[in-house]
Backbone as a ProteinNet text record, in pm:
[ID]
protein_1_A
[PRIMARY]
XXXXXXXXXXXXXXXXXXXXXXXXXXXXXXXXXXXXXXXXXXXXXXXXXXXXXXXXXXXXXXXXXXXXXXXXXXXXXXXXXXXXXXXXXXXXXXXXXXXXXXXXXXXXXXXXXXXXXXXXXXXXXXXXXXXXXXXXXXXXXXXXXXXXXXXXXXXXXXXXXXXXXXXXXXXXXXXXXXXXXXXXXXX
[TERTIARY]
-10240.3	-10359.2	-10429.2	-10555.7	-10627.4	-10651.7	-10665	-10691.2	-10828	-10916.8	-11052	-11060.7	-10954.1	-10959.1	-10961.7	-11066.9	-11087	-11058.3	-11132.6	-11116.3	-11139.6	-11053.8	-11070.3	-11198.1	-11277.6	-11401.3	-11391.2	-11499.6	-11500.1	-11492.2	-11512.7	-11510.5	-11646.8	-11675.6	-11803.2	-11836.6	-11735.9	-11763.5	-11833.4	-11822.1	-11889.9	-12036.9	-12072.1	-12211.9	-12305.4	-12411.7	-12518.5	-12576.3	-12590.1	-12643.7	-12555.6	-12426.6	-12329.8	-12338.2	-12338.8	-12342.1	-12468.1	-12581.6	-12709.6	-12701.4	-12643.7	-12632.5	-12544.8	-12441.9	-12358.3	-12441.2	-12526.6	-12610.2	-12708.2	-12766.5	-12858.3	-12783.3	-12663.2	-12585.7	-12561.8	-12515.7	-12486.8	-12607.4	-12717.8	-12845	-12888.7	-12876.6	-12921.1	-12832.1	-12702	-12614.6	-12653.8	-12673.8	-12713.5	-12849.3	-12945.8	-13084.7	-13085.6	-13024	-13028.4	-12962.9	-12854.8	-12789.8	-12854.8	-12925.2	-12991	-13130.7	-13209.9	-13347.2	-13388.4	-13303.5	-13336.8	-13272.4	-13335.4	-13286	-13158.2	-13059.6	-12935	-12965.7	-12902.5	-12927.9	-13034	-13109.3	-13210.4	-13140.5	-13174.2	-13113.6	-13137	-13241.8	-13272.6	-13163.7	-13089.8	-12977.1	-12881.9	-12836.8	-12740.4	-12800.2	-12930.4	-12995.9	-13006.2	-13048.8	-13063.7	-12928.4	-12831.1	-12696.9	-12638.7	-12657.9	-12600.5	-12673.2	-12806.4	-12876.5	-12827.1	-12810.8	-12760.7	-12615.8	-12539.8	-12400.4	-12395.3	-12481.8	-12484.6	-12514.2	-12608.3	-12640.6	-12518.7	-12455.7	-12339.6	-12222.1	-12190.9	-12076.1	-12098.1	-12220.2	-12243.8	-12229.3	-12259.4	-12230.5	-12079.9	-12003.4	-11859.1	-11804.9	-11846.8	-11793.7	-11838.3	-11963.2	-12011.8	-11930.9	-11911.1	-11837	-11691.3	-11629.6	-11492	-11488	-11595.6	-11597.8	-11626.1	-11672.9	-11723.3	-11623.7	-11495.5	-11394.4	-11392.6	-11403.4	-11393.7	-11529.3	-11630.4	-11760.4	-11878.2	-11940.6	-12058.6	-12172.8	-12172.1	-12274.1	-12263.8	-12145.5	-12130.5	-12170.5	-12130.2	-12171.7	-12324.7	-12396.1	-12540.1	-12600.4	-12546.7	-12596.4	-12581.5	-12465.9	-12438.6	-12520.6	-12544.9	-12634.3	-12773	-12817.1	-12952.4	-12952.1	-12844	-12835.8	-12844.2	-12779.5	-12784.1	-12929.1	-13002.8	-13144.3	-13227.8	-13198.8	-13273	-13242.2	-13121.3	-13086	-13159.6	-13174.4	-13250.7	-13396.4	-13454.8	-13596.1	-13610.2	-13512.5	-13513.2	-13508.2	-13420	-13405	-13533.2	-13592	-13715.8	-13822.3	-13832.7	-13935.4	-13906.3	-13778.8	-13744.2	-13786.9	-13765.1	-13808.8	-13963.8	-14029	-14174.6	-14227.8	-14165	-14204.4	-14186.3	-14073.2	-14040.1	-14155	-14189.8	-14292.8	-14425.3	-14463.4	-14596.7	-14616.6	-14518.4	-14536.7	-14524.7	-14473.8	-14466.2	-14572.2	-14662.4	-14772.2	-14724.6	-14611.6	-14558.1	-14604.8	-14599.7	-14650.7	-14541	-14574.4	-14495.2	-14562	-14485.9	-14539.4	-14599.2	-14725	-14780.3	-14699.3	-14681.9	-14597.9	-14638.5	-14766	-14810.6	-14816	-14778	-14780.6	-14673.9	-14694.2	-14599.7	-14456.7	-14456.8	-14331.2	-14256.1	-14327.2	-14264.3	-14212.4	-14289.6	-14249.5	-14120.9	-14121	-14007	-13886.2	-13906.3	-13789.2	-13734.6	-13820.8	-13771.6	-13691.4	-13738.6	-13666	-13528.3	-13525.4	-13395.5	-13302.7	-13352.1	-13271.8	-13222	-13300.8	-13260.5	-13138	-13124.8	-13013.9	-12887.9	-12893.3	-12777.6	-12741.8	-12621.8	-12570	-12451.8	-12416.8	-12304.4	-12353.9	-12296.8	-12342.3	-12320.3	-12216.5	-12190.9	-12308.8	-12381	-12497.7	-12599.6	-12627.6	-12728.7	-12677.5	-12552.7	-12502.3	-12523.3	-12516.8	-12543.2	-12694.6	-12765.2	-12904.5	-12993.8	-12959.6	-13044.8	-13028.8	-12924.4	-12899.5	-13012.2	-13079.8	-13183.7	-13325.3	-13335.6	-13467.6	-13515.5	-13646.6	-13710.2	-13689.3	-13719.7	-13710.8	-13801.5	-13921.6	-14017.4	-13959.8	-13906.9	-13850.7	-13728.8	-13640.3	-13518.5	-13562.6	-13657.7	-13703.9	-13761.6	-13838.3	-13898.4	-13793.2	-13694.3	-13578.7	-13508.6	-13486	-13419.5	-13507.1	-13633.6	-13725.9	-13715.3	-13712	-13693.6	-13563.7	-13456	-13326.4	-13324.4	-13391	-13395.5	-13466.6	-13579	-13651.2	-13566.5	-13493.2	-13407.9	-13291.6	-13230	-13124	-13173.2	-13289.5	-13347.9	-13369.4	-13416	-13439.2	-13307	-13199.1	-13068.6	-13014.8	-13037.8	-12992.8	-13069	-13197.3	-13274.3	-13223.6	-13191.4	-13138.2	-12998.6	-12916.8	-12786.9	-12799.6	-12886.7	-12908.3	-12960.9	-13052.7	-13104.2	-12995.4	-12906.3	-12795	-12696.4	-12669.8	-12577.7	-12632.4	-12761.9	-12824.9	-12813.7	-12843.3	-12836.1	-12691	-12595.3	-12455.5	-12415.7	-12463.5	-12427.7	-12487.2	-12613.6	-12679.1	-12605.7	-12563.8	-12500.4	-12354	-12280.9	-12137.8	-12088.7	-12175.4	-12136.5	-12057.3	-11998.6	-11920	-11771.2	-11702	-11554.6	-11511.1	-11584	-11549.4	-11555.9	-11659.8	-11672.4	-11561.1	-11532.1	-11422.6	-11290.7	-11265.9	-11138.8	-11131.6	-11242.4	-11246.6	-11220.3	-11280.4	-11264.4	-11121	-11062.6	-10923.8	-10829.9	-10856.3	-10772.3	-10785.1	-10907.7	-10929	-10859.3	-10866.2	-10800	-10648.6	-10593.1	-10450.6	-10407.8	-10481.4	-10450.2	-10453.7	-10555.7	-10567.5	-10448.3	-10405.9	-10293.4	-10158.7	-10152.1	-10022.3	-10016.4	-10096	-10088	-10134.5	-10227.7	-10286.8	-10239.3	-10112.4	-10064.9	-10101.2	-10097.7	-10138.2	-10267.7
5539.7	5567.1	5440.1	5442.2	5321.2	5315.7	5190.7	5172.8	5228.7	5241	5286.2	5437.5	5511.1	5653.3	5703.2	5774	5822.5	5716.5	5606.1	5503.1	5558.2	5522.4	5574.7	5511.5	5596.5	5553	5602.2	5604.1	5660	5563	5435.9	5337.7	5338.7	5453.2	5474.2	5374.4	5321.2	5227	5101.3	5068.6	4948.5	4977.1	5104.1	5137.3	5111	5037.2	5010.6	5140.4	5235.8	5368	5429.8	5421.2	5475.4	5398.8	5264.7	5184.6	5216.1	5228.9	5262.9	5405.4	5494.9	5636.6	5644.3	5565.4	5560.8	5513.3	5411.1	5364.1	5476	5543.4	5658.3	5762.9	5792.2	5893.3	5849.2	5727.1	5675.5	5672.2	5625.7	5617.4	5760.7	5850.2	5989.1	6058.9	6039.9	6098.2	6053.5	5923.7	5869.5	5927.6	5919.1	5963.7	6112.1	6197.4	6340.3	6373.3	6309.4	6338.7	6270.5	6162.5	6092.7	6145.1	6176	6203.7	6349.3	6433.4	6578.5	6652.8	6761.6	6842.1	6915.2	6912.1	6984.2	7130.3	7176.9	7314.1	7322.8	7219.5	7214.8	7222.3	7323.2	7337.1	7217.5	7144.8	7025.1	6921.8	6919.8	6823.5	6845.4	6968.8	7000.4	6981.6	7018.1	7008.6	6863.6	6779.6	6637.1	6571.1	6596.4	6538	6590.9	6718.4	6771.8	6717.4	6694.9	6637.4	6495.7	6417.9	6282.4	6283.8	6373	6386	6429.5	6522.5	6572	6462.2	6376.9	6264.3	6177.2	6136.6	6048.7	6113.9	6237.4	6307.1	6341.5	6368.9	6399.7	6275.2	6159.9	6033.1	6021.6	6049.2	6037.9	6134.4	6260.7	6362.2	6334	6296.7	6266	6146.8	6048.6	5930.1	5973.8	6055.5	6102.5	6187.1	6263.6	6352.4	6277.7	6155.5	6080.4	6062	6057	6032.9	6150.1	6272	6387.4	6451.9	6427.4	6495.4	6409.8	6353.8	6278.6	6369.1	6492.4	6590	6620	6646.9	6675	6554	6433.6	6312.5	6304.7	6324.1	6317.5	6423.2	6543.1	6658.4	6621.9	6574.2	6544	6427.9	6331.7	6219.1	6268	6362.2	6424.3	6507.2	6577.4	6652.4	6556.4	6440.1	6340	6296.9	6273.5	6236.8	6348	6470.2	6583.5	6596.2	6572.4	6573.1	6466	6353.3	6241.9	6282.8	6350.9	6394.3	6493.3	6583	6679.3	6602.1	6503.5	6423.7	6346.4	6291	6214.9	6300.8	6425.5	6517.9	6546.2	6556.8	6579.5	6462.5	6340.5	6225.4	6217.1	6245.5	6242.3	6353	6471	6580.1	6540.4	6476.9	6433.8	6339.5	6242.1	6147.4	6217.6	6300.1	6362.8	6458.7	6548.3	6650.1	6590.4	6473.9	6407.4	6303.6	6291	6193.7	6048.4	6028.4	5892.6	5839.8	5710.1	5649.4	5634.3	5678.8	5639.9	5511.6	5404.4	5279.6	5276.2	5241.1	5227	5121.4	5142.7	5051.9	4903	4878.3	4736.2	4679.7	4759.9	4708.8	4602.4	4516.9	4409.7	4465.6	4576.5	4635.3	4689.2	4757	4814.3	4705.5	4599.3	4484.3	4423.5	4402.3	4347	4435.8	4567.2	4661.6	4661	4659.3	4651.6	4526.8	4417.2	4288.9	4290.2	4338	4345.9	4446.4	4562.9	4667.2	4620.6	4542.9	4496.5	4402.6	4333.2	4237.4	4302.7	4422.4	4482.9	4618.5	4620.4	4744.4	4798	4731.6	4778.6	4861.2	4979.9	5072.5	5019.6	4937.4	4884.5	4806.4	4736	4662.8	4754.2	4866.9	4957	5035.1	5065.7	5134.9	5052.3	4924.7	4833.5	4812	4780.8	4747.4	4861.2	4983	5096.3	5133.6	5086.3	5123.2	5079.7	4976.6	4921.4	4953.6	5042.1	5075.2	5207.8	5225.7	5354.7	5456.8	5580.3	5692.8	5658.8	5614.7	5581.5	5475.8	5370.1	5260.5	5306.9	5379.4	5427	5519	5606.5	5696.3	5619.3	5513.1	5434.2	5350.3	5305.3	5232.6	5329.8	5451.1	5556.1	5583.7	5593.1	5617.1	5501.3	5381.1	5262.3	5270.2	5300.6	5310.6	5426.7	5532.4	5646.6	5604.9	5533.7	5488.2	5392	5303.9	5207.7	5279.3	5374.3	5452.9	5529.1	5588.1	5663.2	5571	5449.3	5356.4	5321.5	5300.4	5269.7	5390.7	5509.2	5631	5646.1	5620.1	5628.6	5533	5408.5	5315.5	5361.7	5413.8	5461.3	5577.3	5672.7	5783.1	5739.8	5647.6	5593.6	5530.7	5451.8	5390.3	5496.4	5597.5	5705.9	5779.1	5804.6	5869	5785.1	5652.6	5559.8	5554.9	5545.3	5539.5	5661.5	5779.4	5903.6	5907.4	5868.9	5870.6	5773	5658.4	5556	5591.6	5643.5	5659.7	5804.5	5897.2	6040.4	6072.7	6192.1	6240.3	6245.7	6329.4	6335.2	6382.4	6471	6519.2	6404.5	6325.4	6206.5	6107.2	6084.4	5989.3	6040.3	6168.2	6228.6	6217.9	6246.7	6239.5	6095.4	5997.5	5859.6	5814.6	5857.3	5823.1	5885.1	6012	6077.1	6008.1	5977.7	5909.4	5772.5	5700.3	5570.4	5589.1	5686.1	5713.9	5740.9	5824.4	5858.8	5731.6	5648.9	5527.8	5438.1	5424.5	5335.4	5395.4	5521.7	5587.5	5651.1	5603.4	5646.6	5788.5	5839.6	5967.7	6077.9	6083.6	6187.7	6324.9	6419.4	6555.8	6593.8
-4708.1	-4788	-4829.3	-4826.6	-4860.8	-5011.7	-5060.3	-5205.9	-5247.4	-5150	-5184.1	-5190.1	-5146.4	-5150.1	-5296.2	-5331.5	-5470.5	-5573.3	-5569.2	-5672.3	-5808.2	-5902.3	-6037.4	-6103	-6151.2	-6215.2	-6362.2	-6431.3	-6560.2	-6677.8	-6651.6	-6760	-6833.2	-6897.4	-6958.2	-7068.3	-7133	-7249.4	-7201.5	-7072	-7019.1	-6977	-6978.3	-6939.1	-7052.8	-7020.6	-7127	-7176.4	-7091.2	-7130.3	-7238.4	-7219.4	-7316.2	-7445.6	-7437.6	-7557.6	-7645.5	-7574.6	-7645.6	-7701.1	-7623.9	-7665.1	-7796.5	-7799.6	-7921	-8040	-8019.9	-8127.6	-8171.3	-8074.8	-8105.1	-8189.7	-8151.7	-8223.4	-8368.4	-8385.3	-8519.2	-8608.7	-8553.6	-8630.3	-8668.2	-8569.6	-8592.2	-8696.7	-8691	-8784.4	-8928.1	-8944.4	-9074.9	-9114.7	-9025.4	-9053.5	-9098.7	-9017.7	-9044.1	-9180.3	-9212.4	-9340.9	-9458.1	-9436.9	-9545.6	-9573.2	-9473.1	-9495	-9474.7	-9425.1	-9413.3	-9527.4	-9568.1	-9674.1	-9638.5	-9726.7	-9700.4	-9666.5	-9564.7	-9518.9	-9410.3	-9382.4	-9282.2	-9142.7	-9063.6	-8930.3	-8843.2	-8869.6	-8789.1	-8792.9	-8905.7	-8910	-8795	-8784.9	-8675.7	-8539.5	-8525.9	-8392.3	-8350.8	-8442.7	-8409.7	-8377.6	-8465.2	-8441	-8312.5	-8286.7	-8162.6	-8037.5	-8045.8	-7932	-7904.6	-8012.4	-7998.5	-7943	-7993.1	-7949.5	-7802.5	-7767.3	-7627.4	-7530.8	-7567.5	-7477.4	-7458.8	-7563.7	-7556.5	-7481.1	-7516.1	-7462.7	-7312	-7274.2	-7132.5	-7048.6	-7101.9	-7028.3	-7015.8	-7116.7	-7112.7	-7007.7	-7015.9	-6927.2	-6782.4	-6763.3	-6627	-6567.3	-6647.5	-6597.5	-6563.9	-6646.8	-6617.3	-6489.9	-6467.6	-6350.7	-6224.2	-6233	-6116.6	-6006.3	-6039.4	-5933.8	-5838.7	-5885.9	-5799.6	-5768.2	-5843.7	-5813.9	-5856.7	-5756.8	-5782.1	-5821.8	-5771.4	-5808.9	-5956.9	-6006.6	-6151.8	-6232.7	-6188.8	-6258	-6272	-6161.4	-6164.5	-6253.4	-6246.4	-6329	-6478.1	-6515.5	-6655.5	-6705.2	-6623	-6668.2	-6687.1	-6606.7	-6630.3	-6755.1	-6785.8	-6912.4	-7028.3	-7017.3	-7123.1	-7143.2	-7037.5	-7048.2	-7116.6	-7080.6	-7137.9	-7288.9	-7328.9	-7470.5	-7545.8	-7483.7	-7547.6	-7572	-7475.4	-7487.7	-7600.9	-7615.2	-7728	-7860.9	-7866.9	-7989.2	-8018.7	-7914.2	-7933.2	-7997.5	-7950.9	-8005.1	-8151.2	-8190.6	-8331.3	-8417.8	-8371.2	-8448.8	-8459.1	-8350.4	-8350.4	-8441.3	-8440.8	-8533	-8678.4	-8707.1	-8842.8	-8896.8	-8816	-8857.1	-8871.1	-8775.7	-8775.4	-8892.2	-8916.4	-9022.4	-9160.7	-9173.3	-9305.4	-9325.7	-9232.3	-9240.3	-9228.7	-9168.1	-9149.1	-9013.3	-8993.8	-8875.3	-8770.4	-8648.8	-8531.2	-8480.3	-8473.5	-8439.5	-8297.8	-8286.5	-8149.2	-8071.4	-7940.2	-7858.8	-7868.8	-7890.4	-7894.1	-8037.2	-8138.1	-8276	-8290.8	-8387.5	-8418	-8452.7	-8528.2	-8567.3	-8445.5	-8356.1	-8237	-8143.8	-8126.7	-8042.1	-8100.5	-8230.8	-8298.2	-8284	-8305.5	-8291.8	-8153.6	-8051.6	-7908.4	-7886.2	-7936.7	-7917.5	-7982	-8105.3	-8179	-8110.1	-8081	-8017.8	-7880.4	-7808.3	-7674.8	-7685.8	-7804.2	-7822	-7869.1	-7924	-7989.3	-7925.9	-7867.7	-7811.9	-7887.8	-7998.3	-8077.4	-8196.2	-8208.3	-8311.7	-8453.9	-8474.4	-8607.3	-8660.2	-8574.2	-8617.2	-8682.2	-8619.7	-8665.5	-8791.8	-8799.1	-8918.6	-9043.6	-9029.6	-9144.2	-9165.5	-9056.3	-9066.5	-9120.7	-9092.6	-9133.8	-9281.7	-9345.9	-9482.3	-9576.8	-9541.4	-9634.5	-9580.6	-9485	-9427.5	-9473.4	-9465.9	-9502.2	-9393.8	-9425.3	-9325.4	-9209.5	-9237.6	-9130.3	-9034.2	-9091.4	-9016.4	-8937.7	-8997.8	-8923.3	-8810.8	-8834.1	-8725	-8610.3	-8640.3	-8536.4	-8464.9	-8535.2	-8469.3	-8370.3	-8421.6	-8337.9	-8211.2	-8229.9	-8114.8	-8013.4	-8065.7	-7978.8	-7901.6	-7971.7	-7905.7	-7804.1	-7834.4	-7741.6	-7615.2	-7629.5	-7507	-7426.4	-7492.3	-7422.7	-7356.7	-7422.9	-7364.7	-7240.6	-7253.6	-7146.4	-7023.9	-7046.4	-6934.7	-6870.9	-6946.7	-6889.5	-6809.4	-6863.8	-6791.1	-6659.4	-6664	-6540.4	-6432.8	-6476.4	-6379.3	-6327.6	-6416.6	-6379.4	-6280.3	-6308.9	-6220.1	-6084	-6082.4	-5954.9	-5875	-5941.7	-5870.8	-5820.2	-5899	-5855	-5733	-5735.8	-5619.4	-5496.2	-5515.1	-5401.6	-5347.2	-5434.7	-5393.1	-5315.6	-5363.7	-5297.2	-5157.4	-5142.4	-5016.1	-4917.7	-4967.5	-4883.5	-4854.4	-4950.7	-4937.9	-4928	-4966.7	-4967.5	-5093.9	-5086.7	-5197.6	-5164.5	-5237	-5222.7	-5083	-5022.4	-4886.7	-4784	-4798.6	-4706.7	-4732.6	-4857.5	-4893.9	-4841.5	-4856.3	-4807.6	-4655.3	-4589.8	-4441.6	-4394.7	-4458.2	-4420.7	-4443.6	-4554.2	-4579.9	-4477.6	-4438.9	-4340.6	-4202.6	-4162.9	-4033.5	-4036.5	-4142.4	-4158.1	-4146	-4214.5	-4208.8	-4064.8	-3998.8	-3858.5	-3770.3	-3788.9	-3711.2	-3731.7	-3854.7	-3885	-3843.8	-3833.4	-3805	-3664.6	-3575.2	-3438.8	-3410.9	-3488.2	-3461.3	-3556.7	-3585.3	-3676.7	-3627.5	-3715.4	-3676.5	-3730.3
[MASK]
+++++++++++++++++++++++++++++++++++++++++++++++++++++++++++++++++++++++++++++++++++++++++++++++++++++++++++++++++++++++++++++++++++++++++++++++++++++++++++++++++++++++++++++++++++++++++++

């Protein structure tokens, strides 16, 4: 058997998409419990959308050894959960008359630069404690966009890998052909 047969994958913690998704989750958990009224269903919806993004990356990565199809599907579910969460943050700002920072504004540019440098959720858990609801929501929006971009790149790479290498059936067939070649034909 070759070492490349069903190589173990699933090291999701090294994925930038996962690291950013964890930041999104932590910021969202704080935001929802700090700035939304107790009993508001949006708390659970926002936290669950952020959790869904993060957990689908974990599950997709874990499934990658046996099913590239499942991995791709779950990464797309993660992206969809992010879009749901993005809409919740945009709704929060809009209905409260707060500003969503225009992409070219100084605040948005600064937020993108800072968020691009930090992939560790501990940084955000501390930084957001002294920020207003408007600022935290805009930071979350920035992180969501960055996470979405990393997920898009990851999905594009997974699609390319699948086209070039195939899935588990192709890997199994290659391993079997290689075994036969090394062992004089076998049965």
